[in-house]
GULONU-32356 format. One record per atom (N, C-alpha, C): atom name; x, y, z. Coordinates in nm, 4 decimals, padded with zeros to 6 digits. Layout:
% GULONU-32356
- CA:X:Y:Z
...
% end
This chain:
% GULONU-32356
- N:10.6128:04.5254:12.7732
- CA:10.6163:04.5028:12.9178
- C:10.5811:04.3579:12.9441
- N:10.6623:04.2896:13.0256
- CA:10.6429:04.1478:13.0522
- C:10.5228:04.1207:13.1403
- N:10.4864:03.9923:13.1460
- CA:10.3723:03.9513:13.2276
- C:10.4037:03.9752:13.3748
- N:10.3104:04.0364:13.4460
- CA:10.3300:04.0664:13.5873
- C:10.4025:04.1970:13.6129
- N:10.4493:04.2633:13.5058
- CA:10.5193:04.3910:13.5224
- C:10.4192:04.5012:13.5549
- N:10.4636:04.5959:13.6356
- CA:10.3794:04.7074:13.6770
- C:10.4423:04.8374:13.6280
- N:10.3660:04.9192:13.5533
- CA:10.4160:05.0477:13.5049
- C:10.3932:05.1536:13.6127
- N:10.4992:05.2257:13.6468
- CA:10.4920:05.3260:13.7536
- C:10.5316:05.4638:13.7017
- N:10.4635:05.5661:13.7520
- CA:10.4961:05.7053:13.7218
- C:10.5281:05.7771:13.8526
- N:10.6166:05.8751:13.8460
- CA:10.6526:05.9505:13.9654
- C:10.5364:06.0361:14.0114
- N:10.5081:06.0329:14.1408
- CA:10.3987:06.1100:14.1984
- C:10.4259:06.2598:14.1836
- N:10.5474:06.3031:14.2169
- CA:10.5812:06.4458:14.2096
- C:10.5762:06.4973:14.0665
- N:10.6143:06.4146:13.9702
- CA:10.6085:06.4562:13.8294
- C:10.4634:06.4751:13.7863
- N:10.3742:06.3873:13.8344
- CA:10.2319:06.4016:13.8026
- C:10.1727:06.5287:13.8633
- N:10.2292:06.5761:13.9732
- CA:10.1858:06.7040:14.0302
- C:10.2411:06.8210:13.9497
- N:10.3661:06.8080:13.9057
- CA:10.4292:06.9149:13.8277
- C:10.3725:06.9262:13.6868
- N:10.3230:06.8147:13.6321
- CA:10.2766:06.8132:13.4931
- C:10.1756:06.9244:13.4635
- N:10.0700:06.9402:13.5443
- CA:09.9754:07.0474:13.5129
- C:10.0203:07.1860:13.5590
- N:10.1188:07.1921:13.6474
- CA:10.1565:07.3215:13.7061
- C:10.1967:07.4231:13.5991
- N:10.2885:07.3844:13.5112
- CA:10.3321:07.4762:13.4066
- C:10.2232:07.5069:13.3059
- N:10.1364:07.4069:13.2812
- CA:10.0284:07.4256:13.1843
- C:09.9127:07.5077:13.2403
- N:09.9149:07.5372:13.3672
- CA:09.8193:07.6311:13.4264
- C:09.8851:07.7668:13.4488
- N:10.0123:07.7654:13.4921
- CA:10.0834:07.8896:13.5241
- C:10.1001:07.9809:13.4022
- N:10.1652:07.9299:13.2946
- CA:10.1957:08.0159:13.1796
- C:10.0715:08.0593:13.1025
- N:09.9777:07.9696:13.0681
- CA:09.8546:08.0169:13.0037
- C:09.7743:08.1106:13.0940
- N:09.7814:08.0875:13.2268
- CA:09.7124:08.1774:13.3195
- C:09.7695:08.3178:13.3147
- N:09.9020:08.3279:13.3149
- CA:09.9649:08.4600:13.3039
- C:09.9329:08.5257:13.1705
- N:09.9325:08.4457:13.0637
- CA:09.8997:08.4991:12.9315
- C:09.7559:08.5512:12.9275
- N:09.6630:08.4721:12.9831
- CA:09.5225:08.5140:12.9862
- C:09.5038:08.6372:13.0735
- N:09.5775:08.6454:13.1850
- CA:09.5673:08.7633:13.2721
- C:09.6200:08.8872:13.2009
- N:09.7337:08.8734:13.1324
- CA:09.7902:08.9866:13.0589
- C:09.6986:09.0338:12.9479
- N:09.6401:08.9380:12.8750
- CA:09.5468:08.9744:12.7686
- C:09.4201:09.0357:12.8271
- N:09.3787:08.9859:12.9436
- CA:09.2573:09.0376:13.0057
- C:09.2683:09.1829:13.0481
- N:09.3867:09.2238:13.0890
- CA:09.4076:09.3636:13.1282
- C:09.3872:09.4569:13.0098
- N:09.4113:09.4068:12.8891
- CA:09.3997:09.4891:12.7685
- C:09.2590:09.4948:12.7121
- N:09.1663:09.4150:12.7681
- CA:09.0285:09.4133:12.7167
- C:08.9590:09.5456:12.7490
- N:08.9116:09.6165:12.6461
- CA:08.8435:09.7441:12.6727
- C:08.6962:09.7219:12.7097
- N:08.6427:09.8102:12.7900
- CA:08.5001:09.8101:12.8202
- C:08.4486:09.6887:12.8942
- N:08.5221:09.6399:12.9930
- CA:08.4726:09.5272:13.0720
- C:08.3620:09.5733:13.1658
- N:08.2862:09.4781:13.2193
- CA:08.1715:09.5119:13.3039
- C:08.2125:09.5786:13.4350
- N:08.3220:09.5347:13.4950
- CA:08.3600:09.5847:13.6276
- C:08.4722:09.6871:13.6248
- N:08.5475:09.6923:13.5166
- CA:08.6627:09.7823:13.5122
- C:08.7910:09.7084:13.5466
- N:08.9006:09.7611:13.4948
- CA:09.0305:09.6957:13.5089
- C:09.0753:09.6840:13.6540
- N:09.0584:09.7896:13.7314
- CA:09.1093:09.7909:13.8690
- C:09.0416:09.6842:13.9541
- N:08.9102:09.6766:13.9467
- CA:08.8370:09.5759:14.0251
- C:08.8758:09.4352:13.9798
- N:08.8900:09.4161:13.8482
- CA:08.9272:09.2858:13.7960
- C:09.0632:09.2397:13.8456
- N:09.1602:09.3321:13.8472
- CA:09.2947:09.2965:13.8920
- C:09.2955:09.2651:14.0410
- N:09.2236:09.3437:14.1215
- CA:09.2168:09.3155:14.2654
- C:09.1479:09.1819:14.2926
- N:09.0386:09.1567:14.2198
- CA:08.9690:09.0285:14.2351
- C:09.0590:08.9140:14.1906
- N:09.1332:08.9359:14.0816
- CA:09.2257:08.8347:14.0328
- C:09.3357:08.8041:14.1328
- N:09.3882:08.9077:14.1983
- CA:09.4927:08.8863:14.2990
- C:09.4391:08.8027:14.4146
- N:09.3158:08.8305:14.4567
- CA:09.2552:08.7512:14.5639
- C:09.2337:08.6067:14.5199
- N:09.1850:08.5882:14.3964
- CA:09.1641:08.4531:14.3445
- C:09.2963:08.3777:14.3303
- N:09.4025:08.4470:14.2928
- CA:09.5353:08.3868:14.2796
- C:09.5808:08.3276:14.4126
- N:09.5691:08.4069:14.5194
- CA:09.6128:08.3622:14.6524
- C:09.5269:08.2462:14.7019
- N:09.3948:08.2592:14.6868
- CA:09.3035:08.1541:14.7337
- C:09.3268:08.0242:14.6566
- N:09.3388:08.0332:14.5239
- CA:09.3592:07.9133:14.4425
- C:09.4913:07.8447:14.4772
- N:09.5972:07.9239:14.4935
- CA:09.7274:07.8657:14.5270
- C:09.7214:07.7920:14.6599
- N:09.6570:07.8531:14.7602
- CA:09.6493:07.7892:14.8917
- C:09.5618:07.6641:14.8886
- N:09.4444:07.6731:14.8252
- CA:09.3513:07.5597:14.8235
- C:09.4122:07.4411:14.7494
- N:09.4714:07.4663:14.6325
- CA:09.5316:07.3575:14.5550
- C:09.6488:07.2958:14.6314
- N:09.7269:07.3791:14.6991
- CA:09.8381:07.3265:14.7784
- C:09.7880:07.2422:14.8954
- N:09.6805:07.2850:14.9607
- CA:09.6343:07.2195:15.0830
- C:09.5477:07.0962:15.0590
- N:09.4730:07.0934:14.9481
- CA:09.3760:06.9853:14.9276
- C:09.4471:06.8505:14.9148
- N:09.3963:06.7516:14.9851
- CA:09.4416:06.6119:14.9835
- C:09.5840:06.5909:15.0365
- N:09.6397:06.6899:15.1018
- CA:09.7762:06.6708:15.1529
- C:09.7821:06.5573:15.2553
- N:09.6769:06.5442:15.3344
- CA:09.6735:06.4366:15.4338
- C:09.6746:06.3007:15.3646
- N:09.6013:06.2890:15.2546
- CA:09.5998:06.1612:15.1810
- C:09.7373:06.1328:15.1196
- N:09.8015:06.2338:15.0615
- CA:09.9368:06.2152:15.0078
- C:10.0310:06.1662:15.1179
- N:10.0210:06.2290:15.2357
- CA:10.1088:06.1917:15.3470
- C:10.0826:06.0483:15.3924
- N:09.9550:06.0097:15.3981
- CA:09.9203:05.8727:15.4389
- C:09.9722:05.7700:15.3378
- N:09.9532:05.7997:15.2095
- CA:10.0011:05.7081:15.1059
- C:10.1532:05.6975:15.1077
- N:10.2201:05.8105:15.1311
- CA:10.3670:05.8094:15.1370
- C:10.4160:05.7287:15.2568
- N:10.3512:05.7466:15.3717
- CA:10.3926:05.6774:15.4938
- C:10.3758:05.5266:15.4804
- N:10.2713:05.4841:15.4085
- CA:10.2421:05.3411:15.3935
- C:10.3071:05.2804:15.2689
- N:10.3898:05.3561:15.1983
- CA:10.4480:05.3084:15.0723
- C:10.5382:05.1875:15.0953
- N:10.5365:05.0977:14.9981
- CA:10.6221:04.9788:15.0042
- C:10.7254:04.9844:14.8913
- N:10.8263:04.9019:14.9044
- CA:10.9351:04.9006:14.8069
- C:10.8884:04.8431:14.6732
- N:10.9249:04.9086:14.5632
- CA:10.8886:04.8590:14.4306
- C:10.9653:04.7300:14.4002
- N:10.8980:04.6365:14.3384
- CA:10.9615:04.5097:14.3039
- C:11.0445:04.5198:14.1768
- N:11.1163:04.4129:14.1472
- CA:11.2027:04.4109:14.0294
- C:11.1236:04.4107:13.8997
- N:10.9965:04.3711:13.9056
- CA:10.9142:04.3678:13.7839
- C:10.8583:04.5057:13.7479
- N:10.8795:04.6061:13.8344
- CA:10.8261:04.7396:13.8090
- C:10.8991:04.8055:13.6924
- N:10.8224:04.8696:13.6049
- CA:10.8779:04.9440:13.4920
- C:10.8609:05.0922:13.5233
- N:10.9707:05.1617:13.5424
- CA:10.9668:05.3029:13.5821
- C:10.9573:05.3918:13.4582
- N:10.8564:05.4772:13.4579
- CA:10.8318:05.5646:13.3428
- C:10.9215:05.6877:13.3479
- N:10.9805:05.7232:13.2344
- CA:11.0621:05.8440:13.2261
- C:10.9777:05.9675:13.2552
- N:11.0435:06.0711:13.3076
- CA:10.9763:06.1981:13.3372
- C:10.9103:06.2561:13.2120
- N:10.9834:06.2571:13.1006
- CA:10.9304:06.3143:12.9767
- C:10.8079:06.2377:12.9278
- N:10.8081:06.1065:12.9448
- CA:10.6937:06.0252:12.9027
- C:10.5723:06.0566:12.9894
- N:10.5943:06.0674:13.1197
- CA:10.4841:06.1001:13.2114
- C:10.4218:06.2348:13.1745
- N:10.5062:06.3350:13.1493
- CA:10.4560:06.4680:13.1119
- C:10.3782:06.4620:12.9811
- N:10.4303:06.3874:12.8838
- CA:10.3645:06.3779:12.7533
- C:10.2294:06.3072:12.7641
- N:10.2247:06.1983:12.8395
- CA:10.0990:06.1234:12.8559
- C:09.9953:06.2096:12.9267
- N:10.0372:06.2817:13.0312
- CA:09.9429:06.3672:13.1037
- C:09.8893:06.4768:13.0124
- N:09.9797:06.5408:12.9379
- CA:09.9396:06.6514:12.8495
- C:09.8415:06.6023:12.7428
- N:09.8684:06.4846:12.6864
- CA:09.7803:06.4304:12.5830
- C:09.6415:06.3999:12.6396
- N:09.6368:06.3480:12.7623
- CA:09.5085:06.3113:12.8237
- C:09.4261:06.4327:12.8658
- N:09.4922:06.5462:12.8876
- CA:09.4206:06.6630:12.9408
- C:09.4224:06.7841:12.8487
- N:09.4663:06.7707:12.7245
- CA:09.4846:06.8888:12.6389
- C:09.3553:06.9662:12.6154
- N:09.2426:06.8960:12.6020
- CA:09.1167:06.9669:12.5764
- C:09.0702:07.0428:12.7002
- N:09.0910:06.9840:12.8189
- CA:09.0563:07.0545:12.9423
- C:09.1402:07.1806:12.9578
- N:09.2679:07.1705:12.9234
- CA:09.3566:07.2865:12.9325
- C:09.3128:07.3964:12.8368
- N:09.2748:07.3575:12.7156
- CA:09.2283:07.4559:12.6176
- C:09.1006:07.5241:12.6645
- N:09.0056:07.4452:12.7161
- CA:08.8790:07.5019:12.7660
- C:08.9050:07.5968:12.8832
- N:08.9958:07.5585:12.9747
- CA:09.0282:07.6447:13.0890
- C:09.0898:07.7768:13.0430
- N:09.1796:07.7699:12.9452
- CA:09.2431:07.8913:12.8932
- C:09.1400:07.9825:12.8262
- N:09.0521:07.9243:12.7435
- CA:08.9496:08.0048:12.6756
- C:08.8505:08.0648:12.7753
- N:08.8175:07.9887:12.8803
- CA:08.7272:08.0413:12.9842
- C:08.7928:08.1575:13.0586
- N:08.9232:08.1446:13.0859
- CA:08.9955:08.2531:13.1538
- C:08.9991:08.3776:13.0671
- N:09.0209:08.3598:12.9357
- CA:09.0186:08.4746:12.8443
- C:08.8799:08.5375:12.8383
- N:08.7773:08.4531:12.8254
- CA:08.6401:08.5036:12.8152
- C:08.5937:08.5765:12.9395
- N:08.6415:08.5310:13.0560
- CA:08.5985:08.5958:13.1809
- C:08.6513:08.7383:13.1927
- N:08.7492:08.7740:13.1104
- CA:08.8071:08.9088:13.1167
- C:08.7081:09.0166:13.0736
- N:08.6041:08.9774:13.0007
- CA:08.5026:09.0758:12.9629
- C:08.4174:09.1153:13.0829
- N:08.4186:09.0309:13.1867
- CA:08.3481:09.0643:13.3103
- C:08.4456:09.1134:13.4170
- N:08.5497:09.0347:13.4426
- CA:08.6517:09.0690:13.5423
- C:08.7897:09.0590:13.4767
- N:08.8429:09.1679:13.4294
- CA:08.9718:09.1621:13.3593
- C:09.0808:09.0965:13.4438
- N:09.1512:09.0027:13.3839
- CA:09.2677:08.9344:13.4415
- C:09.2330:08.8313:13.5482
- N:09.1122:08.8301:13.6008
- CA:09.0795:08.7441:13.7153
- C:09.0882:08.5955:13.6810
- N:09.0318:08.5553:13.5684
- CA:09.0350:08.4143:13.5309
- C:09.1761:08.3629:13.5089
- N:09.2574:08.4444:13.4442
- CA:09.3958:08.4057:13.4215
- C:09.4737:08.3923:13.5507
- N:09.4495:08.4834:13.6447
- CA:09.5196:08.4775:13.7723
- C:09.4733:08.3574:13.8548
- N:09.3485:08.3191:13.8388
- CA:09.2990:08.1979:13.9045
- C:09.3733:08.0745:13.8528
- N:09.3889:08.0647:13.7210
- CA:09.4637:07.9531:13.6617
- C:09.6085:07.9526:13.7103
- N:09.6718:08.0687:13.7074
- CA:09.8116:08.0774:13.7501
- C:09.8269:08.0387:13.8968
- N:09.7322:08.0778:13.9800
- CA:09.7362:08.0415:14.1219
- C:09.7262:07.8915:14.1414
- N:09.6396:07.8262:14.0624
- CA:09.6283:07.6804:14.0715
- C:09.7597:07.6132:14.0314
- N:09.8240:07.6661:13.9280
- CA:09.9535:07.6128:13.8867
- C:10.0586:07.6281:13.9949
- N:10.0607:07.7438:14.0597
- CA:10.1565:07.7678:14.1677
- C:10.1320:07.6718:14.2846
- N:10.0055:07.6476:14.3168
- CA:09.9717:07.5555:14.4253
- C:10.0198:07.4135:14.3976
- N:10.0052:07.3678:14.2729
- CA:10.0531:07.2340:14.2366
- C:10.2050:07.2256:14.2434
- N:10.2715:07.3294:14.1966
- CA:10.4179:07.3315:14.2011
- C:10.4665:07.3286:14.3463
- N:10.3994:07.4054:14.4339
- CA:10.4362:07.4074:14.5757
- C:10.4119:07.2706:14.6395
- N:10.3051:07.2017:14.5992
- CA:10.2769:07.0685:14.6548
- C:10.3826:06.9684:14.6098
- N:10.4285:06.9805:14.4847
- CA:10.5361:06.8926:14.4362
- C:10.6634:06.9158:14.5171
- N:10.6935:07.0410:14.5501
- CA:10.8111:07.0709:14.6328
- C:10.7952:07.0141:14.7735
- N:10.6750:07.0254:14.8285
- CA:10.6462:06.9696:14.9615
- C:10.6679:06.8185:14.9613
- N:10.6195:06.7518:14.8566
- CA:10.6397:06.6075:14.8446
- C:10.7882:06.5765:14.8240
- N:10.8574:06.6644:14.7530
- CA:11.0005:06.6473:14.7325
- C:11.0787:06.6526:14.8631
- N:11.0339:06.7355:14.9571
- CA:11.1001:06.7406:15.0890
- C:11.0827:06.6076:15.1620
- N:10.9646:06.5472:15.1470
- CA:10.9428:06.4153:15.2073
- C:11.0381:06.3150:15.1443
- N:11.0457:06.3152:15.0111
- CA:11.1325:06.2216:14.9408
- C:11.2786:06.2405:14.9819
- N:11.3216:06.3650:14.9909
- CA:11.4598:06.3944:15.0292
- C:11.4875:06.3472:15.1719
- N:11.3923:06.3739:15.2618
- CA:11.4095:06.3344:15.4016
- C:11.4107:06.1840:15.4222
- N:11.3389:06.1100:15.3364
- CA:11.3309:05.9642:15.3496
- C:11.4228:05.8926:15.2509
- N:11.4987:05.9697:15.1736
- CA:11.5939:05.9132:15.0776
- C:11.5252:05.8114:14.9861
- N:11.4086:05.8488:14.9359
- CA:11.3297:05.7590:14.8504
- C:11.2454:05.8419:14.7548
- N:11.2137:05.7847:14.6393
- CA:11.1230:05.8470:14.5432
- C:10.9901:05.7733:14.5467
- N:10.8818:05.8486:14.5365
- CA:10.7471:05.7905:14.5410
- C:10.6942:05.7680:14.3996
- N:10.6387:05.6496:14.3783
- CA:10.5835:05.6116:14.2483
- C:10.4413:05.5621:14.2663
- N:10.3618:05.5732:14.1586
- CA:10.2234:05.5276:14.1608
- C:10.1958:05.4531:14.0306
- N:10.1066:05.3548:14.0367
- CA:10.0710:05.2807:13.9150
- C:10.0093:05.3774:13.8143
- N:10.0579:05.3743:13.6928
- CA:10.0146:05.4725:13.5931
- C:09.8664:05.4620:13.5610
- N:09.8129:05.3404:13.5541
- CA:09.6715:05.3266:13.5163
- C:09.5800:05.3879:13.6219
- N:09.6165:05.3770:13.7493
- CA:09.5361:05.4362:13.8563
- C:09.5496:05.5878:13.8562
- N:09.6709:05.6382:13.8337
- CA:09.6954:05.7828:13.8363
- C:09.6279:05.8538:13.7203
- N:09.6218:05.7901:13.6033
- CA:09.5596:05.8521:13.4863
- C:09.4101:05.8696:13.5088
- N:09.3484:05.7731:13.5757
- CA:09.2036:05.7802:13.5979
- C:09.1632:05.8889:13.6962
- N:09.2346:05.9002:13.8090
- CA:09.1883:05.9945:13.9102
- C:09.2961:06.0770:13.9768
- N:09.4140:06.0846:13.9167
- CA:09.5221:06.1623:13.9760
- C:09.6052:06.0793:14.0722
- N:09.7202:06.1328:14.1136
- CA:09.8127:06.0551:14.1967
- C:09.7652:06.0281:14.3383
- N:09.6536:06.0882:14.3801
- CA:09.5979:06.0568:14.5116
- C:09.4479:06.0283:14.5006
- N:09.4051:05.9833:14.3828
- CA:09.2639:05.9564:14.3584
- C:09.2137:05.8308:14.4277
- N:09.0853:05.8047:14.4112
- CA:09.0228:05.6895:14.4764
- C:09.0797:05.5564:14.4291
- N:09.1222:05.5518:14.3030
- CA:09.1736:05.4263:14.2476
- C:09.3151:05.3935:14.2945
- N:09.3822:05.4893:14.3562
- CA:09.5200:05.4674:14.4028
- C:09.5144:05.3955:14.5368
- N:09.5671:05.2731:14.5398
- CA:09.5658:05.1923:14.6622
- C:09.6906:05.2124:14.7460
- N:09.7969:05.2601:14.6859
- CA:09.9202:05.2807:14.7599
- C:10.0317:05.3273:14.6685
- N:10.1389:05.3759:14.7298
- CA:10.2575:05.4181:14.6566
- C:10.3658:05.3128:14.6709
- N:10.4597:05.3178:14.5782
- CA:10.5781:05.2333:14.5839
- C:10.7007:05.3247:14.5886
- N:10.8094:05.2767:14.6429
- CA:10.9293:05.3586:14.6538
- C:11.0472:05.2932:14.5833
- N:11.1396:05.3784:14.5411
- CA:11.2696:05.3345:14.4899
- C:11.3747:05.4247:14.5529
- N:11.5011:05.3957:14.5259
- CA:11.6077:05.4855:14.5681
- C:11.6043:05.6146:14.4877
- N:11.6744:05.7163:14.5350
- CA:11.6687:05.8485:14.4714
- C:11.7421:05.8532:14.3376
- N:11.8192:05.7516:14.3059
- CA:11.8917:05.7512:14.1789
- C:11.8088:05.6942:14.0643
- N:11.6883:05.6454:14.0943
- CA:11.6065:05.5820:13.9910
- C:11.5552:05.6842:13.8905
- N:11.5761:05.6552:13.7632
- CA:11.5257:05.7327:13.6502
- C:11.5825:05.8737:13.6464
- N:11.5032:05.9678:13.5886
- CA:11.5603:06.0964:13.5483
- C:11.4951:06.2173:13.6140
- N:11.4468:06.2024:13.7362
- CA:11.3874:06.3162:13.8063
- C:11.4331:06.3169:13.9512
- N:11.4632:06.4356:14.0017
- CA:11.5073:06.4512:14.1401
- C:11.3869:06.4503:14.2338
- N:11.4107:06.4433:14.3677
- CA:11.2990:06.4589:14.4616
- C:11.2219:06.5876:14.4323
- N:11.0899:06.5774:14.4282
- CA:11.0062:06.6911:14.3922
- C:10.9691:06.6948:14.2455
- N:11.0262:06.6039:14.1656
- CA:10.9876:06.5934:14.0248
- C:11.0663:06.6781:13.9286
- N:11.1640:06.7568:13.9787
- CA:11.2436:06.8397:13.8882
- C:11.3326:06.7519:13.8020
- N:11.3649:06.8017:13.6846
- CA:11.4492:06.7272:13.5920
- C:11.5906:06.7171:13.6475
- N:11.6487:06.5988:13.6327
- CA:11.7863:06.5783:13.6754
- C:11.8796:06.6564:13.5837
- N:11.9714:06.7297:13.6423
- CA:12.0673:06.8072:13.5628
- C:12.1582:06.7129:13.4867
- N:12.1811:06.7428:13.3606
- CA:12.2728:06.6622:13.2804
- C:12.4152:06.6910:13.3208
- N:12.4987:06.5883:13.3345
- CA:12.6380:06.6146:13.3688
- C:12.7083:06.6898:13.2568
- N:12.7916:06.7880:13.2938
- CA:12.8643:06.8652:13.1929
- C:12.9707:06.7780:13.1277
- N:12.9880:06.8004:12.9983
- CA:13.0877:06.7225:12.9263
- C:13.2273:06.7584:12.9772
- N:13.3077:06.6567:12.9918
- CA:13.4430:06.6792:13.0413
- C:13.5252:06.7551:12.9363
- N:13.6026:06.8473:12.9841
- CA:13.6867:06.9252:12.8933
- C:13.8053:06.8420:12.8475
- N:13.8437:06.8634:12.7212
- CA:13.9567:06.7887:12.6647
- C:14.0861:06.8378:12.7239
% end
């Protein structure tokens, strides 16, 4: 990267990065938790508590800091020519590498909680994943409506997330930049032309 260049990661991709890593392990932990024999509260209470935790976690994760995301998006400025745009796959890989131990601890805690409340910990994780995915879609609607993609400096986002204290502002590009659609979804590969 040249002198004065700024490395940028997509904001929506940074929201999507943990979503799948909370959703699938959460479902796995919930399924395994239902099979745990002799829990303290019983399977039925655990599943009902888990369903409540799923809904609460999804709503709280979706709602938290939305005002800050909106403010940063509204005040976003155009990215300069020196900006280096990070690929979606690279952003996902960097995030996963930086948080792998936290993800493992969360999964093990969700499994362990099944001895007290079967399935509840796993459903809590899955709800948090759903909330992040919904927030990425919400941000994607903003991007689609403004015909722009939102980017954040990678060093600031790694330290405290895409809306953390270290984030001073977002930058924008056109919607054709790099390999992710509004909302952070992967761009569909064009089908090969038939001979």
